[in-house]
KOLTOR-509349 format. One record per residue (C-alpha): residue in three letters; x negated, y, z; residue number from 0. Coordinates in nm, 2 decimals, decimal comma. Example, Ala and Ser with C-alpha at 12.3 -4.5 7.8 and 13.67 -1.06 7.14 Angstrom:
// KOLTOR-509349
REC  aa      x      y      z   i
REC Ala  -1,23  -0,45   0,78   0
REC Ser  -1,37  -0,11   0,71   1
***
This chain:
// KOLTOR-509349
REC  aa      x      y      z   i
REC Met  -0,88   7,68  -3,30   0
REC Ser  -0,74   7,46  -3,06   1
REC Asn  -0,96   7,45  -2,76   2
REC Asn  -1,05   7,06  -2,76   3
REC Lys  -1,10   7,05  -3,13   4
REC Lys  -1,49   7,02  -3,20   5
REC Phe  -1,63   7,27  -3,47   6
REC Asn  -1,69   7,06  -3,79   7
REC Leu  -1,78   7,20  -4,12   8
REC Lys  -1,90   7,05  -4,47   9
REC Val  -2,01   7,24  -4,73  10
REC Thr  -2,09   7,09  -5,10  11
REC Pro  -2,12   7,24  -5,45  12
REC Ile  -1,94   7,07  -5,70  13
REC Gly  -2,03   7,30  -6,00  14
REC Gly  -2,26   7,62  -6,05  15
REC Val  -2,55   7,48  -5,87  16
REC Gly  -2,86   7,41  -6,17  17
REC Glu  -2,63   7,51  -6,39  18
REC Ile  -2,48   7,86  -6,49  19
REC Gly  -2,12   7,76  -6,53  20
REC Ser  -1,81   7,55  -6,39  21
REC Asn  -1,84   7,71  -6,03  22
REC Met  -1,70   7,51  -5,72  23
REC Thr  -1,79   7,52  -5,38  24
REC Val  -1,61   7,32  -5,15  25
REC Phe  -1,53   7,39  -4,76  26
REC Glu  -1,43   7,08  -4,59  27
REC Ala  -1,29   7,08  -4,24  28
REC Ser  -1,14   6,79  -4,06  29
REC Asp  -0,77   6,86  -4,21  30
REC Glu  -0,80   7,14  -4,50  31
REC Tyr  -1,03   7,26  -4,78  32
REC Leu  -1,12   7,60  -4,89  33
REC Ile  -1,22   7,55  -5,23  34
REC Ile  -1,44   7,90  -5,39  35
REC Asp  -1,36   7,92  -5,76  36
REC Tyr  -1,31   7,69  -6,02  37
REC Gly  -1,46   7,76  -6,37  38
REC Ile  -1,56   7,61  -6,68  39
REC Leu  -1,92   7,55  -6,84  40
REC Phe  -1,93   7,65  -7,22  41
REC Pro  -2,09   7,37  -7,41  42
REC Tyr  -2,44   7,38  -7,58  43
REC Glu  -2,44   7,38  -7,96  44
REC Asp  -2,49   7,00  -8,01  45
REC Phe  -2,13   6,94  -7,88  46
REC Phe  -1,91   6,86  -8,09  47
REC Asp  -1,58   7,13  -8,12  48
REC Ile  -1,57   7,09  -7,74  49
REC Asn  -1,38   7,36  -7,55  50
REC Tyr  -1,56   7,35  -7,22  51
REC Leu  -1,71   7,16  -6,94  52
REC Ile  -1,50   7,15  -6,54  53
REC Ala  -1,65   7,00  -6,25  54
REC Asp  -1,48   6,66  -6,16  55
REC Phe  -1,33   6,71  -5,81  56
REC Ser  -1,17   6,33  -5,81  57
REC His  -1,32   6,26  -5,49  58
REC Leu  -1,12   6,53  -5,30  59
REC Asp  -0,80   6,47  -5,13  60
REC Ile  -0,56   6,62  -5,36  61
REC Asp  -0,27   6,58  -5,10  62
REC Lys  -0,48   6,77  -4,85  63
REC Lys  -0,37   7,13  -4,73  64
REC Thr  -0,59   7,31  -4,97  65
REC Thr  -0,68   7,71  -5,02  66
REC Leu  -0,82   7,85  -5,35  67
REC Phe  -1,02   8,16  -5,32  68
REC Phe  -1,16   8,35  -5,59  69
REC Thr  -1,45   8,57  -5,59  70
REC His  -1,38   8,74  -5,93  71
REC Gly  -1,26   8,72  -6,28  72
REC His  -1,52   8,57  -6,50  73
REC Glu  -1,43   8,27  -6,73  74
REC Asp  -1,69   8,07  -6,50  75
REC His  -1,55   8,08  -6,19  76
REC Ile  -1,14   8,13  -6,31  77
REC Gly  -1,15   7,97  -6,63  78
REC Ala  -1,04   7,61  -6,50  79
REC Ile  -0,73   7,76  -6,32  80
REC Val  -0,46   7,50  -6,48  81
REC His  -0,65   7,21  -6,42  82
REC Ile  -0,65   7,26  -6,08  83
REC Val  -0,28   7,41  -6,03  84
REC Glu  -0,20   7,08  -6,20  85
REC Lys  -0,34   6,84  -5,95  86
REC Phe  -0,30   6,98  -5,57  87
REC Ser   0,03   6,93  -5,44  88
REC Asn  -0,04   7,15  -5,16  89
REC Leu  -0,23   7,44  -5,28  90
REC Thr  -0,26   7,79  -5,20  91
REC Ile  -0,44   8,05  -5,41  92
REC Tyr  -0,63   8,43  -5,28  93
REC Ala  -0,72   8,60  -5,58  94
REC Pro  -0,87   8,98  -5,62  95
REC Pro  -0,61   9,20  -5,80  96
REC Phe  -0,81   9,19  -6,17  97
REC Ala  -0,87   8,83  -6,18  98
REC Thr  -0,52   8,78  -6,07  99
REC Val  -0,38   8,96  -6,40 100
REC Leu  -0,63   8,70  -6,58 101
REC Ile  -0,52   8,40  -6,42 102
REC Arg  -0,16   8,49  -6,45 103
REC Arg  -0,20   8,50  -6,79 104
REC Lys  -0,40   8,20  -6,85 105
REC Leu  -0,09   7,99  -6,66 106
REC Lys   0,14   8,14  -6,86 107
REC Glu  -0,06   8,03  -7,18 108
REC Arg   0,00   7,69  -7,02 109
REC Asn   0,36   7,73  -6,94 110
REC Leu   0,26   7,71  -6,57 111
REC Ser   0,33   7,94  -6,26 112
REC His   0,19   7,94  -5,91 113
REC Glu   0,22   8,21  -5,64 114
REC Ile  -0,10   8,44  -5,61 115
REC Asn  -0,18   8,60  -5,29 116
REC Ile  -0,38   8,93  -5,40 117
REC Tyr  -0,64   8,95  -5,15 118
REC Lys  -0,81   9,32  -5,04 119
REC Glu  -1,12   9,35  -4,85 120
REC Glu  -0,98   9,45  -4,52 121
REC Asp  -0,75   9,10  -4,49 122
REC Val  -0,89   8,83  -4,30 123
REC Ile  -0,79   8,49  -4,39 124
REC Glu  -0,76   8,27  -4,10 125
REC Phe  -0,82   7,90  -4,09 126
REC Asp  -0,81   7,62  -3,81 127
REC Gln  -1,17   7,65  -3,75 128
REC Phe  -1,28   7,94  -3,93 129
REC Glu  -1,18   8,27  -4,06 130
REC Leu  -1,25   8,43  -4,41 131
REC His  -1,35   8,81  -4,45 132
REC Pro  -1,39   8,91  -4,84 133
REC Ile  -1,68   9,18  -4,91 134
REC His  -1,67   9,42  -5,22 135
REC Val  -1,99   9,34  -5,42 136
REC Thr  -2,05   9,52  -5,76 137
REC His  -2,06   9,30  -6,04 138
REC Ser  -1,99   9,34  -6,43 139
REC Ile  -1,63   9,32  -6,39 140
REC Pro  -1,39   9,48  -6,16 141
REC Asp  -1,28   9,33  -5,84 142
REC Thr  -1,56   9,12  -5,74 143
REC Phe  -1,62   9,01  -5,38 144
REC Gly  -1,84   8,78  -5,17 145
REC Leu  -1,71   8,60  -4,87 146
REC Ile  -1,81   8,60  -4,51 147
REC Leu  -1,71   8,27  -4,33 148
REC Lys  -1,77   8,25  -3,96 149
REC Asp  -1,64   8,06  -3,68 150
REC Lys  -1,45   8,19  -3,41 151
REC Lys  -1,74   8,22  -3,14 152
REC Asp  -2,01   8,45  -3,35 153
REC Lys  -2,21   8,13  -3,36 154
REC Leu  -2,21   8,08  -3,75 155
REC Ser  -2,20   8,32  -4,03 156
REC Ile  -2,19   8,18  -4,37 157
REC Leu  -2,23   8,46  -4,65 158
REC Phe  -2,12   8,34  -4,99 159
REC Ile  -2,21   8,59  -5,32 160
REC Ser  -2,23   8,36  -5,62 161
REC Asp  -2,22   8,65  -5,87 162
REC Phe  -2,35   9,02  -5,76 163
REC Lys  -2,57   9,33  -5,84 164
REC Tyr  -2,70   9,53  -5,55 165
REC Asp  -2,58   9,86  -5,68 166
REC Leu  -2,52  10,12  -5,41 167
REC Asn  -2,45  10,40  -5,70 168
REC Pro  -2,24  10,23  -5,93 169
REC Leu  -2,01  10,43  -6,16 170
REC Tyr  -1,67  10,39  -6,09 171
REC Glu  -1,64  10,11  -5,85 172
REC Lys  -1,73  10,14  -5,50 173
REC Pro  -2,08  10,07  -5,38 174
REC Phe  -2,16   9,71  -5,23 175
REC Asn  -2,04   9,70  -4,90 176
REC Ile  -2,35   9,66  -4,71 177
REC Gly  -2,22   9,81  -4,41 178
REC Lys  -1,93   9,54  -4,36 179
REC Thr  -2,15   9,26  -4,47 180
REC Lys  -2,41   9,36  -4,15 181
REC Glu  -2,14   9,42  -3,91 182
REC Leu  -2,03   9,08  -3,96 183
REC Phe  -2,29   8,88  -4,06 184
REC Asn  -2,59   8,99  -3,88 185
REC Lys  -2,39   8,93  -3,49 186
REC Ser  -2,41   8,56  -3,53 187
REC Glu  -2,70   8,33  -3,41 188
REC Lys  -2,72   8,13  -3,69 189
REC Arg  -2,66   8,31  -4,07 190
REC Tyr  -2,66   8,10  -4,38 191
REC Cys  -2,66   8,28  -4,69 192
REC Phe  -2,58   8,11  -5,08 193
REC Leu  -2,72   8,39  -5,31 194
REC Asp  -2,70   8,45  -5,68 195
REC Ser  -2,99   8,33  -5,91 196
REC Thr  -2,92   8,44  -6,23 197
REC Asn  -3,20   8,70  -6,22 198
REC Ile  -3,43   8,57  -6,00 199
REC Leu  -3,70   8,57  -6,29 200
REC Asn  -3,70   8,94  -6,31 201
REC Pro  -3,93   9,11  -6,04 202
REC Gly  -3,82   9,44  -6,05 203
REC Gly  -3,42   9,60  -5,98 204
REC Thr  -3,09   9,59  -6,18 205
REC Leu  -3,01   9,90  -6,36 206
REC Ser  -2,69  10,06  -6,26 207
REC Glu  -2,41  10,11  -6,53 208
REC Ser  -2,44  10,50  -6,45 209
REC Asp  -2,77  10,44  -6,60 210
REC Leu  -2,66  10,41  -6,92 211
REC Val  -2,44  10,71  -7,01 212
REC Asp  -2,69  10,93  -7,13 213
REC Asp  -2,82  10,66  -7,37 214
REC Leu  -2,45  10,56  -7,47 215
REC Asp  -2,36  10,96  -7,52 216
REC Glu  -2,66  10,99  -7,75 217
REC Ile  -2,58  10,71  -7,95 218
REC Ile  -2,15  10,79  -7,99 219
REC Ser  -2,29  11,16  -8,07 220
REC Arg  -2,45  11,07  -8,38 221
REC Gly  -2,13  11,04  -8,57 222
REC Gln  -2,24  10,75  -8,77 223
REC Arg  -2,00  10,44  -8,77 224
REC Thr  -2,11  10,24  -8,48 225
REC Phe  -2,03   9,89  -8,36 226
REC Phe  -2,11   9,77  -8,00 227
REC Thr  -2,12   9,41  -7,90 228
REC Leu  -2,12   9,34  -7,55 229
REC Phe  -1,96   9,04  -7,32 230
REC Ser  -1,57   9,12  -7,32 231
REC Ser  -1,55   9,11  -6,98 232
REC Asn  -1,76   9,42  -6,93 233
REC Ile  -1,47   9,65  -6,81 234
REC Trp  -1,70   9,92  -6,70 235
REC Arg  -1,96   9,98  -6,99 236
REC Leu  -1,62   9,96  -7,22 237
REC Lys  -1,49  10,25  -7,03 238
REC Thr  -1,79  10,41  -7,09 239
REC Ile  -1,76  10,37  -7,45 240
REC Leu  -1,38  10,46  -7,42 241
REC Glu  -1,46  10,78  -7,25 242
REC Leu  -1,76  10,89  -7,48 243
REC Ala  -1,53  10,81  -7,79 244
REC Lys  -1,28  11,05  -7,63 245
REC Lys  -1,55  11,33  -7,57 246
REC His  -1,70  11,30  -7,89 247
REC Asn  -1,35  11,29  -8,10 248
REC Arg  -1,39  10,92  -8,24 249
REC Tyr  -1,16  10,59  -8,15 250
REC Val  -1,23  10,27  -8,06 251
REC Val  -1,17   9,97  -8,23 252
REC Pro  -1,12   9,63  -8,13 253
REC Val  -1,24   9,36  -8,30 254
REC Gly  -1,16   8,99  -8,19 255
REC Arg  -0,93   8,85  -7,97 256
REC Ser  -1,09   8,83  -7,61 257
REC Ile  -1,19   9,20  -7,64 258
REC His  -0,81   9,29  -7,67 259
REC Ser  -0,71   9,05  -7,40 260
REC Tyr  -0,94   9,20  -7,17 261
REC Leu  -0,86   9,55  -7,23 262
REC Asn  -0,50   9,47  -7,23 263
REC Ala  -0,56   9,34  -6,91 264
REC Ala  -0,78   9,61  -6,80 265
REC Ser  -0,51   9,89  -6,93 266
REC Glu  -0,22   9,69  -6,70 267
REC Ser  -0,43   9,72  -6,37 268
REC Gly  -0,52  10,05  -6,43 269
REC Leu  -0,87  10,03  -6,47 270
REC Val  -0,86  10,20  -6,83 271
REC Asp  -0,69  10,42  -7,03 272
REC Leu  -0,58  10,32  -7,42 273
REC Asp  -0,45  10,67  -7,52 274
REC Pro  -0,35  10,56  -7,90 275
REC Thr  -0,53  10,89  -8,03 276
REC Tyr  -0,89  10,74  -7,91 277
REC Tyr  -0,82  10,35  -7,95 278
REC Lys  -0,65  10,21  -8,25 279
REC Asp  -0,62   9,82  -8,34 280
REC Ile  -0,80   9,77  -8,69 281
REC Asp  -0,43   9,71  -8,84 282
REC Ala  -0,35  10,10  -8,78 283
REC Val  -0,69  10,20  -8,92 284
REC Glu  -0,66  10,38  -9,27 285
REC Asn  -0,95  10,40  -9,37 286
REC Pro  -1,23  10,12  -9,25 287
REC Arg  -1,56  10,34  -9,36 288
REC Asp  -1,41  10,63  -9,15 289
REC Pro  -1,78  10,73  -8,95 290
REC Arg  -1,57  10,80  -8,64 291
REC Ile  -1,46  10,42  -8,59 292
REC Ile  -1,64  10,25  -8,27 293
REC Gly  -1,58   9,92  -8,32 294
REC Ile  -1,59   9,69  -8,02 295
REC Leu  -1,75   9,33  -8,15 296
REC Thr  -1,70   8,97  -8,00 297
REC Gly  -1,95   8,75  -7,98 298
REC Cys  -2,24   8,89  -7,88 299
REC Gln  -2,38   8,56  -7,80 300
REC Gly  -2,34   8,48  -8,15 301
REC Asp  -2,07   8,29  -8,14 302
REC His  -1,94   8,10  -8,45 303
REC Arg  -1,56   8,25  -8,46 304
REC Gly  -1,71   8,58  -8,27 305
REC Ala  -1,62   8,91  -8,49 306
REC Leu  -2,02   9,00  -8,45 307
REC Arg  -2,09   8,67  -8,66 308
REC Arg  -1,81   8,74  -8,87 309
REC Ile  -1,91   9,08  -8,96 310
REC Ser  -2,29   9,02  -9,01 311
REC Ser  -2,21   8,70  -9,29 312
REC Asn  -1,97   8,94  -9,43 313
REC Glu  -1,68   8,75  -9,39 314
REC His  -1,45   9,01  -9,19 315
REC Lys  -1,18   9,12  -9,45 316
REC Gln  -1,19   9,48  -9,37 317
REC Leu  -1,51   9,56  -9,22 318
REC Lys  -1,79   9,55  -9,41 319
REC Leu  -2,15   9,65  -9,29 320
REC Gly  -2,39   9,92  -9,50 321
REC Asp  -2,67  10,15  -9,49 322
REC Lys  -2,54  10,42  -9,31 323
REC Asp  -2,41  10,17  -8,98 324
REC Leu  -2,54  10,11  -8,65 325
REC Val  -2,47   9,81  -8,46 326
REC Val  -2,55   9,83  -8,06 327
REC Phe  -2,67   9,54  -7,86 328
REC Ser  -2,52   9,60  -7,56 329
REC Ser  -2,62   9,26  -7,40 330
REC Lys  -2,94   9,04  -7,37 331
REC Pro  -2,93   8,70  -7,53 332
REC Ile  -2,85   8,43  -7,29 333
REC Pro  -3,13   8,19  -7,28 334
REC Gly  -3,14   7,95  -7,53 335
REC Asn  -2,91   8,17  -7,79 336
REC Glu  -3,22   8,39  -7,92 337
REC Lys  -3,24   8,19  -8,25 338
REC Lys  -2,88   8,27  -8,33 339
REC Ile  -2,94   8,62  -8,23 340
REC Asn  -3,24   8,66  -8,47 341
REC Arg  -3,03   8,53  -8,74 342
REC Ile  -2,79   8,76  -8,69 343
REC Tyr  -3,04   9,05  -8,67 344
REC Asn  -3,16   8,95  -8,99 345
REC Asp  -2,85   8,97  -9,17 346
REC Ile  -2,74   9,27  -9,04 347
REC Ser  -3,08   9,41  -9,14 348
REC Ala  -2,99   9,30  -9,50 349
REC Tyr  -2,75   9,51  -9,52 350
REC Gly  -2,98   9,83  -9,46 351
REC Thr  -2,78   9,87  -9,10 352
REC Glu  -2,94  10,01  -8,83 353
REC Ile  -2,98   9,79  -8,51 354
REC Ile  -3,05   9,93  -8,15 355
REC Thr  -3,11   9,66  -7,85 356
REC Ser  -3,18   9,67  -7,48 357
REC Arg  -3,55   9,71  -7,57 358
REC Asp  -3,48  10,05  -7,76 359
REC Met  -3,26  10,22  -7,52 360
REC Gln  -3,07  10,19  -7,20 361
REC Ile  -2,79  10,03  -7,31 362
REC His  -2,77   9,74  -7,12 363
REC Ala  -2,73   9,69  -6,70 364
REC Ser  -2,72   9,29  -6,57 365
REC Gly  -2,41   9,21  -6,32 366
REC His  -2,71   8,99  -6,14 367
REC Pro  -2,97   9,11  -5,88 368
REC Gly  -3,35   9,11  -5,96 369
REC Gln  -3,61   9,01  -5,68 370
REC Lys  -3,67   9,39  -5,60 371
REC Asp  -3,27   9,39  -5,52 372
REC Leu  -3,24   9,13  -5,32 373
REC Leu  -3,59   9,21  -5,11 374
REC Asn  -3,37   9,55  -5,03 375
REC Phe  -3,05   9,32  -4,94 376
REC Leu  -3,23   9,11  -4,75 377
REC Ser  -3,42   9,35  -4,57 378
REC Glu  -3,08   9,42  -4,41 379
REC Ile  -2,92   9,13  -4,34 380
REC Lys  -3,20   8,89  -4,21 381
REC Pro  -3,05   8,55  -4,25 382
REC Thr  -3,21   8,23  -4,07 383
REC His  -3,13   7,99  -4,34 384
REC Tyr  -3,07   8,08  -4,73 385
REC Ile  -2,95   7,84  -4,98 386
REC Pro  -3,00   7,96  -5,39 387
REC Ile  -2,70   7,91  -5,58 388
REC His  -2,56   8,02  -5,92 389
REC Gly  -2,87   7,94  -6,16 390
REC Glu  -3,03   7,65  -6,35 391
REC Val  -3,26   7,40  -6,22 392
REC Tyr  -3,57   7,64  -6,28 393
REC Phe  -3,38   7,97  -6,14 394
REC Leu  -3,30   7,77  -5,81 395
REC Lys  -3,67   7,64  -5,82 396
REC Lys  -3,82   8,00  -5,87 397
REC His  -3,56   8,12  -5,61 398
REC Ile  -3,70   7,91  -5,35 399
REC Glu  -4,04   8,00  -5,41 400
REC Phe  -3,94   8,37  -5,37 401
REC Ile  -3,79   8,31  -5,03 402
REC Lys  -4,09   8,14  -4,92 403
REC Glu  -4,30   8,39  -5,01 404
REC His  -4,11   8,68  -4,90 405
REC Thr  -3,86   8,55  -4,63 406
REC Asn  -3,85   8,42  -4,27 407
REC Ala  -3,55   8,21  -4,35 408
REC Ile  -3,59   7,90  -4,38 409
REC Pro  -3,46   7,74  -4,78 410
REC Ile  -3,27   7,48  -4,82 411
REC Glu  -3,26   7,31  -5,19 412
REC Leu  -2,91   7,22  -5,26 413
REC Gly  -2,76   7,10  -5,60 414
REC Asn  -2,43   6,97  -5,73 415
REC Phe  -2,25   6,73  -5,47 416
REC Gly  -2,54   6,80  -5,21 417
REC Arg  -2,41   6,87  -4,85 418
REC Leu  -2,42   7,07  -4,55 419
REC Ser  -2,28   6,92  -4,26 420
REC Phe  -2,24   7,15  -3,95 421
REC Asp  -2,18   7,00  -3,59 422
REC Glu  -2,01   7,13  -3,27 423
REC Asn  -2,36   7,28  -3,20 424
REC Tyr  -2,34   7,45  -3,54 425
REC Asp  -2,64   7,27  -3,65 426
REC Phe  -2,65   7,15  -3,98 427
REC His  -2,77   6,80  -4,18 428
REC Gln  -2,82   6,75  -4,56 429
REC Asp  -2,72   6,47  -4,77 430
REC Ser  -2,57   6,38  -5,08 431
REC Leu  -2,16   6,24  -5,25 432
REC Glu  -2,22   6,07  -5,54 433
REC Ala  -2,27   6,31  -5,85 434
REC Leu  -1,97   6,27  -6,09 435
REC Asp  -2,03   6,42  -6,47 436
REC Pro  -1,84   6,73  -6,57 437
REC Gln  -1,57   6,67  -6,72 438
REC Ile  -1,53   6,75  -7,12 439
REC Val  -1,24   6,96  -7,21 440
REC His  -1,06   6,93  -7,57 441
REC Gly  -0,79   7,06  -7,81 442
REC Lys  -0,49   7,17  -7,57 443
REC Gly  -0,64   7,13  -7,22 444
REC Leu  -0,69   6,77  -7,30 445
REC Ile  -1,00   6,55  -7,13 446
REC Ile  -1,22   6,35  -7,36 447
REC Gly  -1,47   6,09  -7,28 448
REC Lys  -1,81   6,13  -7,28 449
REC Asp  -1,82   5,82  -7,49 450
REC Lys  -1,60   5,99  -7,76 451
REC Ile  -1,84   6,26  -7,80 452
REC Ser  -2,13   6,00  -7,83 453
REC Glu  -1,89   5,88  -8,13 454
REC Arg  -1,87   6,20  -8,26 455
REC Arg  -2,24   6,31  -8,29 456
REC Lys  -2,29   5,94  -8,47 457
REC Val  -2,03   6,01  -8,71 458
REC Ala  -2,16   6,38  -8,79 459
REC Cys  -2,52   6,26  -8,79 460
REC Asn  -2,51   5,94  -8,98 461
REC Gly  -2,15   5,95  -9,15 462
REC Val  -1,87   5,69  -9,20 463
REC Val  -1,77   5,40  -9,38 464
REC Phe  -1,42   5,30  -9,37 465
REC Leu  -1,36   4,91  -9,48 466
REC Ser  -0,97   4,85  -9,58 467
REC Ile  -0,93   4,42  -9,59 468
REC Asn  -0,62   4,29  -9,75 469
REC Lys  -0,61   3,94  -9,75 470
REC Lys  -0,31   3,84  -9,88 471
REC Ser  -0,39   4,02 -10,17 472
REC Arg  -0,75   3,91 -10,17 473
REC Thr  -0,86   4,28 -10,22 474
REC Leu  -1,10   4,53 -10,08 475
REC Ser  -1,12   4,90 -10,06 476
REC Met  -1,39   5,13  -9,94 477
REC Thr  -1,44   5,52  -9,88 478
REC His  -1,73   5,70  -9,73 479
REC Lys  -1,77   6,11  -9,59 480
REC Gly  -2,09   6,24  -9,51 481
REC Leu  -2,25   6,01  -9,70 482
REC Pro  -2,49   6,10 -10,03 483
REC Glu  -2,34   6,09 -10,38 484
REC Leu  -2,61   5,82 -10,46 485
REC Val  -2,50   5,55 -10,27 486
REC Glu  -2,21   5,54 -10,55 487
REC Glu  -2,40   5,38 -10,77 488
REC Tyr  -2,40   5,06 -10,54 489
REC Glu  -2,07   5,04 -10,47 490
REC Glu  -1,96   4,74 -10,70 491
REC Ala  -2,24   4,55 -10,57 492
REC Phe  -2,11   4,60 -10,23 493
REC Tyr  -1,77   4,52 -10,34 494
REC Asp  -1,86   4,17 -10,47 495
REC Ile  -2,12   4,09 -10,19 496
REC Leu  -1,82   4,19  -9,91 497
REC Ser  -1,58   4,01 -10,11 498
REC Asn  -1,79   3,66 -10,09 499
REC Leu  -1,84   3,77  -9,71 500
REC Val  -1,46   3,78  -9,64 501
REC Phe  -1,24   3,57  -9,86 502
REC Asn  -1,50   3,28  -9,95 503
REC Asp  -1,74   3,24  -9,63 504
REC Gly  -1,49   3,40  -9,40 505
REC Lys  -1,16   3,24  -9,49 506
REC Asn  -1,12   3,05  -9,21 507
REC Lys  -1,24   3,27  -8,93 508
REC Lys  -1,05   3,47  -8,68 509
REC Glu  -0,98   3,80  -8,77 510
REC Glu  -1,18   3,97  -8,52 511
REC Ile  -1,48   3,77  -8,57 512
REC Leu  -1,47   3,86  -8,94 513
REC Ser  -1,41   4,22  -8,86 514
REC Glu  -1,75   4,22  -8,70 515
REC Asp  -1,92   4,03  -8,97 516
REC Ala  -1,79   4,29  -9,20 517
REC Arg  -1,90   4,58  -9,03 518
REC Ile  -2,24   4,47  -8,97 519
REC Lys  -2,29   4,38  -9,31 520
REC Val  -2,15   4,74  -9,45 521
REC Arg  -2,37   4,88  -9,21 522
REC Gln  -2,69   4,66  -9,34 523
REC Met  -2,60   4,76  -9,70 524
REC Tyr  -2,57   5,12  -9,67 525
REC Gly  -2,85   5,11  -9,41 526
REC Asn  -3,15   4,97  -9,70 527
REC Ile  -3,00   5,23  -9,91 528
REC Leu  -3,00   5,53  -9,69 529
REC Gly  -3,31   5,42  -9,45 530
REC Tyr  -3,03   5,46  -9,15 531
REC Lys  -2,69   5,31  -9,11 532
REC Pro  -2,38   5,51  -9,09 533
REC Ile  -2,09   5,40  -8,87 534
REC Ala  -1,84   5,15  -9,05 535
REC Met  -1,47   5,10  -8,91 536
REC Val  -1,30   4,79  -9,07 537
REC His  -0,92   4,73  -9,09 538
REC Ile  -0,76   4,38  -9,20 539
REC Ser  -0,41   4,37  -9,32 540
***
């Protein structure tokens, strides 16, 4: 930093605060951006065939020098990579090793490429007015990092960890690096932490993956055909299942695209061993009823296209459930998904298949800290200011209450497009930018407007009537989709009414006026029969 340049830093979450997904936080100095993550938000059920949503960064200067720093490889943190690579002209990307493998695959799918700098924990990334220190943290996916952003005079430290669990005794990875965190963070006069809110409703602590081994071992030792469903990115849980399969002379069969993808990426990264003796594709299985099979199913949240739903509804060609099988839910339903999961429980139970959930045995560990974990962590770092992130609005409110009750830190409520601006004295003031709705992505990565989703909803709920008018031949044709068969009884009368409207009353009208008159009349006629008005579309030739 040049001596005559005053410290100037703005921090603005663009996505991921007030929702779990579409994570993006912008650190802005006078002449550069540091963007932390750019992920996707999966849509709610009532969205109509939408792929995902992404934060709208259209207010940013896409020609400014920009560093994009990925903390880990979950979809809600890396999933929108292609949309930012396509836009920014001066973009430098940093990512940890496993996330780098996943990001490169995403870019390749879109015929894109971009240099990715693979960082390690000992690296220091230098900026004009501050420096970034990666901090290894524990989570449910390998190579997860928080960061400490420091000015160069040790006046200000910002600790930013959007996803983590405070695990000092993990099964496969290094423990949460509390030593480095304390060394860097605690020496600054002003210490701001941005921390995960996902599991704030849990008053206790989060289990370690090491706590699950005994129960998973007991399940796999039973010798009955077993199906596990869990998040495909949970490489550590998958590694445990693979190793227990080898121990008990069984073999793992991945079912679903995302399980294949993540395990292949983990194998490429040297994180798991896909020994063909203990790991087989479904097409290589000679006997689908073999009790040695340990199936790993995608769709643990009841996703319509997931393997779990297809098998539970008897739609899978090779795998059919029976009364000697076992299905293990090695995950918990995301809030809002409970009804979908309960339906699947019922479907599975109808085959006489046994179900085990985390209520029955220790088979799931969250990737996020409960209140007890946060208290243990905060007792070590003692922040002066505290900003909850990575959670829905209710979670953020509860996190603020937690801060006020259990810490001496000053709580700061910050939502998407809220901004903290630090001045040359390292004091902050708070304001907000104009909030932008998330962008909706459809099809082959295309942005689709909110108004088009509204049109889909109306068509889906109300049906549609198509009216074609040929003025030269004085003929009409009318078809409908999504309407009860009852309306067909009235079509002859409708044709008479519309013919009179179009060819007699409307013969001298302009086409746009005639089209609107016909549209209104169609909706009115069908509405009288149905009790609601379908969408009407009119074409004049």
